[in-house]
C-alpha positions in Angstrom: 180.7 -94.0 170.2 184.5 -94.2 169.8 185.8 -93.5 166.4 182.8 -91.5 165.4 182.6 -87.7 164.9 180.5 -85.8 167.3 179.2 -82.5 166.1 177.7 -79.7 168.1 175.2 -78.9 165.3 177.2 -75.8 164.1 178.6 -77.6 161.0 176.4 -77.3 157.9 174.6 -80.6 157.2 176.4 -81.2 153.9 179.8 -81.0 155.6 179.1 -83.2 158.6 180.7 -86.6 159.1 178.4 -88.1 161.7 175.6 -89.5 159.5 173.7 -92.5 160.7 170.9 -94.6 159.3 168.9 -97.7 159.0 169.1 -100.1 156.0 165.9 -101.9 155.0 165.9 -105.0 152.7 163.5 -105.0 149.8 162.5 -106.8 146.7 162.9 -103.5 144.8 165.0 -101.0 146.7 164.5 -98.0 144.4 160.7 -98.5 144.4 160.6 -98.8 148.2 162.8 -95.7 148.6 160.4 -93.8 146.3 157.5 -94.9 148.4 159.0 -93.7 151.7 160.4 -90.5 150.1 156.9 -89.6 148.8 155.2 -90.6 152.0 157.5 -88.6 154.2 158.3 -85.7 151.8 162.0 -86.5 152.1 164.6 -86.2 149.3 166.0 -89.2 147.5 169.7 -89.6 148.0 172.4 -90.5 145.5 171.3 -93.5 143.3 167.8 -93.3 144.7 168.5 -95.9 147.4 168.3 -93.7 150.5 166.0 -91.0 151.7 167.1 -88.0 153.7 165.0 -85.8 156.0 165.1 -82.0 155.4 167.4 -81.6 158.4 169.6 -83.7 160.6 172.0 -86.4 159.6 169.9 -89.6 159.8 168.7 -91.5 156.7 166.9 -94.6 155.7 168.6 -96.6 153.0 167.2 -99.5 151.0 168.9 -102.5 149.5 167.5 -105.1 147.1 167.8 -108.6 148.4 166.9 -111.7 146.4 166.6 -113.5 149.7 164.1 -111.0 151.2 161.1 -112.8 152.8 158.0 -110.7 153.4 157.2 -110.7 157.2 153.8 -111.4 158.6 151.9 -109.1 161.0 150.9 -109.9 163.6 153.8 -112.4 164.3 152.9 -116.1 163.8 154.9 -119.1 164.8 157.0 -120.5 162.0 156.6 -117.5 159.8 159.0 -114.7 158.9 158.8 -112.1 161.7 159.6 -108.4 161.3 163.2 -107.5 162.2 162.3 -103.9 163.0 159.7 -101.4 162.2 159.6 -97.6 161.6 157.5 -95.2 163.7 156.4 -91.8 162.5 154.6 -89.2 164.6 151.9 -87.3 162.7 149.5 -84.4 163.4 146.4 -86.0 161.8 146.3 -89.8 162.1 143.4 -90.3 159.7 144.9 -88.1 157.0 148.3 -89.7 157.3 146.8 -93.2 157.1 144.8 -92.2 154.0 147.9 -90.8 152.4 150.0 -93.9 153.1 147.2 -96.1 151.6 147.0 -93.9 148.6 150.7 -94.5 148.0 150.4 -98.3 148.2 150.5 -99.1 151.9 148.0 -101.5 153.4 146.3 -100.9 156.8 147.1 -104.0 158.8 144.1 -106.0 159.9 145.4 -106.4 163.5 145.7 -103.0 165.3 147.0 -103.5 168.9 146.5 -99.8 170.0 143.7 -97.3 169.5 146.0 -94.3 169.0 148.5 -96.0 166.7 147.9 -97.4 163.2 150.0 -100.3 161.9 150.5 -100.3 158.1 152.4 -102.5 155.8 154.6 -100.9 153.1 154.6 -102.3 149.6 157.2 -105.0 150.6 155.2 -105.9 153.7 157.4 -104.2 156.3 155.1 -103.0 159.2 155.4 -99.3 160.1 153.4 -97.3 162.6 151.8 -93.9 162.5 150.9 -92.2 165.7 149.8 -88.8 167.1 
């Protein structure tokens, strides 16, 4: 992308200038950031509104929005649809699902694939776990 640093990976993570991320709306950004930080084992960033993986320069950030409307899954005509969803590869699908549920996720009733599990985070955003 023009106007964006490109790094060959030799610069220490803290000194890099090519971070990128996704921002997720929430009714309570710090709480949702905490949910995903615990789920993924990532660190909370400054102000507790972003989560950072142990390596790389990607992040997921969360912003509180009074206008946030919880999406429905599966999609339904006339209802708020998901705008995006997060996918996470896991080694043990059953253990990962159990951990997510223990932290407050809900296993979605509709599961379109046998080898993927759709869950809803505490704000209702669908996310997928797969092996």
